[in-house]
N, C-alpha and C positions, 0 to 999 in steps of 0.2 A: 626758560631760556627766553623767555621777550624781552626782559628785561636785560638780557647782557645782548644780545641782537638792536635792542634800540640804541645804549652806549654805546656798542664798535661801528651800526652808524654815522652816530651822534664823531665819536671820532675819527672816524675817516672822514668828517665831512671836513673839519675843523683841519684839518691834517694837508688835504686839499686844493683847499683856499689862504696856509697859512699865505703870508709875503715871505717868509724869509726867503726864500732863495733870492728871490727879484732882490730882497734888499743888500742880500750880500754880494750880490752881482752889479747893487752898482757901486755899492764900497767897491769893489779889486776897479770898475770905471773910472773912479774918480781915480784913485791911486795910479792907475795907470796913466791919466790924463797925464798927472803932476809929474811925475819921472819923465814924462816925454816934455813939458814944458820946461821941466829944471835942466834935460837934457843937451835940446836947444838952445835953451839963456842960463846957467850956473848961476850968473850974479840979483836970478828971480826968484828963488827960491822960498828967501823971508815970504816972498809975497805968495807965492803957490801954497806953501804949510801952511800958511794962514787963509789962505780962499777952501783948503783943507778942512780943516778944522770941524763948523758947524755942518755941513754935510754929511762928515764919515761918526759925529754924536751921534745926531740925527733918525741915522743907518740905525744903527744899532740899540737905540732908542726901539724904534720896530720892529726889529729884532726879536729883543728879550721880552717886547707888548706880544707878539705873533706866538715868539713858545712860550711865556707862558701858559697861551691859551692851550698849546695841543696838552702841556703838563695835566693840567686842571685838569682835562679833558680824561690825560691817559690813566688820573687820578683816581678818576670817576669808576674809569671801566675794570680794575684793578678790583676796585673792595664791593665790583659786580661780585667779579671771577671769583674770589673769596670767601662774599656769604653765600654763592651758591656751591662751590666747590671746599669744602673745608675742608680745612686740614684733616687728615687721620690717620694711624701707621696702617703701614701695608701686611695683608696677612701675615704674620710667623711661621715658620714650621721647618724645624728642623732637618728635614728629613728635603734633602738639592737630589734631585735625582740629576742632573748636568753637571754636577763639582765634579766626577768621577772621568770627565768625556769635556775637558778644554777641547780638546781637538773640534769637536761637534760644532762648541760657540764661534769658536775662530773661525772656521773653513760658514759657514750661517754669516758674519759680517764681511768676509769679505767676498761670496759671492756674490750680495747686494751691495756691496760696493762697485761691483761687475758690473753686473745690473740696471745702477744708477747711473752709471758712467762716468762713475768716478775711479780712477786708471790709473790718475796719481796716485793718488790715498791708495786706491787696495795693491800695488808692489811698494808701495812706503809702510805699507801693513804685513807684507805679505815677505818681504826680507828684515825688518825687524823681527817681527818674531821666528826668522828663521836663525837671527843669530844670536836672539836668547834660548832658539832649543837648543844652538850647539853649546855657549856654555850653558847650562844648568848639565847637559852631557858627559861635560866637561871633566863638569864638579863631582859630578855624580862618581866617575872612574866604570872603569868596564865591565858588566855585566849586568849595570844598572839601569838599563837602555825600555824605558818606557813609556808610554802615552803622553805621561808629561813630562819628556824632557825627547818625544820624537815631536818628526815634524808638526806642527801643530797643527797648519794646515793642511793638512794628506795632500797638497797637490805642488808639484816640485816649478823649479820654473820655464821649465820648457809647457808645458801645459797649462801651465799664467797667461804667458804669453799667447800662447792656441789659442784660449778662452776668451785672450784679450781683442786679438783680430776677428772674432763670429761675433762677439756684442756687438762691435762696432758697425761691420756691417749687417747687424740686425736693424740699430739704431740709424745707419744711413737710407735703407730697407723704409724704417718706420714712419721718417720724416721725408718719403718723396709719396708715400702713403696716402699720412694725415695733412702733410702742409701741399703738394702743387698734387695731389690728388693721379701719381702716377703710380701706373699698374706693371709696367717693363723690366725693374732689378726685380721685385719680386716675383714674378712670372719669370724669370731666369734661372733667378733661386731656385724656383720651386721645381723645375727640372730636371738642375744638376740634381736634386735630390732624387728625381720618381717615383726609385724603385725602393728609398726608406717609403715614401709616400705612400708607396705601393701596401709598402707588405703590414705598415700600422692602421691600414684598410683611409686613407685621409681623401678627402676626397679637394683640401686646398687650391690644385694645380687648376680644375673646373670650377672651384670659387674665382681662383683670379680670373680668368679668359671669361665666363661671363659677366663678369661687371665692366671686363675689358669689353667686350661689346656690347654691354649696355650702355656703357658709356657713350663711343665712335654712336650706337643707333641714334642718342638725345643730341651730341651734338649743333644739328644743325634744327629740328624740330625748335626745340627755346626762340633761335634764332630765323622764324620763315617768316621776316618781311626778308631778308632774304635771298639773290635768286639763285641760288645754287643749295637751298633748302634741299634736295629731296639725298644731295650726296653723303650723310647723315647714314640713313635706312644701310644706303649704298656701297659705304665702307664698312657697318657691320658687318654687310654680306660677305662682298668679301674679307672680309676678316675670319668670319664661320668656313670657309669654305679652304681657308689659308690654316686655321687650325682643331679645326673641332673636329676634325678623320680620328685624331688619337683617342675621343672621346665617347663617340659613337656607339659601342657595344656598355658601354655602363651607364652611358648616360642616356641612353633617346627621346625617352619621357620628355627629360630637360632641351634637346636639342630642340626636338619637333615644336616646342611651347615656345622653344626663343625664331625661331622661322616662323609661326605661322600668325606673330605680331607682324608679322609686312605687311598682312592684307588688312591691318589695320589703321597704321602709320598716320595716315589723318584724322584721328577720332583715336591715341591711346588711348585715354580717360576712359573712355568708357567701355572699355575694351574687355575680353577674359584677362586679360594679359597685365591691368595695370597693373595688380604688386606687387608682379618685376617690376617692373620701370618706376615705380613707381615706392621704392623703397627707401625708405630718408634713413636711413641705420643700417644700408647696405655697409656704406665704408666702414665703419666705426664693427661690425663683428665682421669683416674681412681679416679687420686690424689686427684682433681679437683670435682671432682664426693661425693669425701667418703668427703673431708671437708665443700662441702655445706648441704649435708643430716646431717654430724652429727652437723651441727651449724643450721639446722633448726629442731629437735629434741628439744631443743633445743634452742626452739620460739625464734634465733637471728642470724642474714644476716650471707652470706656467710663472707663474707669482714668484715672490720671494720668501725666501719661509721662514727668512727673521721679520718681515715684515706682516704675512702673516702670523705667526706664533706672538705678536707687541699687537692685533690685535682681536684676536683671538683672549690673550689674555689682559685688555683690555677688557670687553665683553663679561668676563667672568669675576672679572676685580669688588664687582658690587655685591656680588654674590655668595662670596668668601668675606669680607668683610660683614655681612650680618651672618656670616657661618661661625665665625673666628667669636664673636657678641655676645653668641646662644651659649656657644658652649663656653668662654667666659663664665658666664652665668648660672648654665650649669656643672661648668664643673666639671669637663671631655673632654677628649682627647682627642686629637684628633690620627687614627688609626692606620686609615689603609695608604698604604705605599705606590700603587701600582695605578689608580684608581681615584677617580674626588669621593668622597665620601655624599657629595650632591651632585644632580643629576646638570646641567650648563648649557640651556638651549644658544646652539653655535644656529645661525643662518645655513644654509643647504648647501651658499656654494664651501664650507668651511667642512664640508662632512667628508671626506676623504675614504672611510671604511665602513661597512657596512656591519652592526652591531647587532648579536643577537644575544636577549636575553631568557635565561633556558625556564621553562614554564612549571618545574618543580621548583628549583631554588631562591631563582629573582633571584638566577646571576648571570653577569654579563659575562661570554667565555672568554676567556683566551689561550694563549701559542700552547699553558704551561695547560687546561682546561676546553678543550677545541669543545666545537657543535659536536655529536654525535647522530646521523642518521642511520632507526630500524628497518626492520625489512620493509614494516609497515609504510610510510615514511615521513611518519614526527620524529622528529630534532629536539633530541635534549640537551645537557652537557655529559661532559664523560663522567663527568665525576658522579654526578645523580645516575645515571648507566650502573656506573660498581655498586652503589645504591640497592640499586632496589635489584639488579640481577642478584648481589651478592656471589658471583661467580660461577653460577649456573642458571638457567634458561629464567625467563622471570615474566610478567605478562606489563603489557606496554600500559602507560594509565590515563592512556584517551582513545585506545578502539582496544580491541581485547584479543588484535593477537598476541603472539606469541613467541619470541626470537631468544635467541644469545648473545650474550655480548660478545662474543670474536665475528658476531654476523653483521654485523652495525658497521657502518664507516665515515667515515670522518668530512667532515663537508669545509670548504673551501670556499670563503664568501667574498 
């Protein structure tokens, strides 16, 4: 990767130092000057054009020389990429789990476009998918309606417009948070959805108000040379009196910490509350928290499923390529349908469900083979439970306890 980074930096430097734009602007300026001169004095056209020849020719030569260097750097960069990322066939598998469910794929693409703010493209996709679906339904005839001819996105036009409005609102609030450090739109949205956030156990509203308090508190401390240097804490105190009453029951300890910082205002950096007011990631954290809660109330995940699937696939691809080569050498086949034949080490942020491996069969539990807890507290897979019990009383494989299969309870992870 060092070679790639080196060539990338070199290509970037060449493109930045290129004089192509300056030379092109010189040609434009010369042509405009000649046009104005000819318009003012038509009889001087031949002289103006003759004077124009050499400057334009020189500018074009400069453009070609500059572009030649950039093209050369681009070719070197491409060769380095080709050496590092060799072209390999993707792992093939006759089992395509998503082919019977085109609506899921179309919906994932559509929602990804909405999340990226590409509303025009999303609208076009929705309209054309609906038109194609209607055409297929007409060709199939009555009684032949299935998922392939039904609404491909599973979203009608009314819901589509509603989602666009919601995402537009979300992007506006996120812009205010990131670019202007303006918390008011986010706080207003959180208060409009207080009950829904409380049901989720979310503390978003308090996080936003606490950050607003910190922002007001630090506003004048950073400019201590000004005469009204104490107005920052005073404004924060006034804000706390007006807004923090609603949080006194649930966040009393946090409110006491915020109020206690008043006594250390002149020397906040050495106070016990320094970590509260000197948090460099506070804005990033509140942006992530707001995005997560906003999407949750829309019954969507915080991250795009399409992005997650593509990223997870990219992580898994080298392992699957290696597996394919081994299977070709040993002349074996991929026989599993609902799980991969090897474990893919995904980062914790991409692990959305708890996984239980039966200690008896060494297999992952599924909906058809769920984990079962015996009265002694040990858990095994349902199939292992049936094999051990054979329909009657049996002994736990991990302790002396005995039980009957009907006494086991299904475990939900």
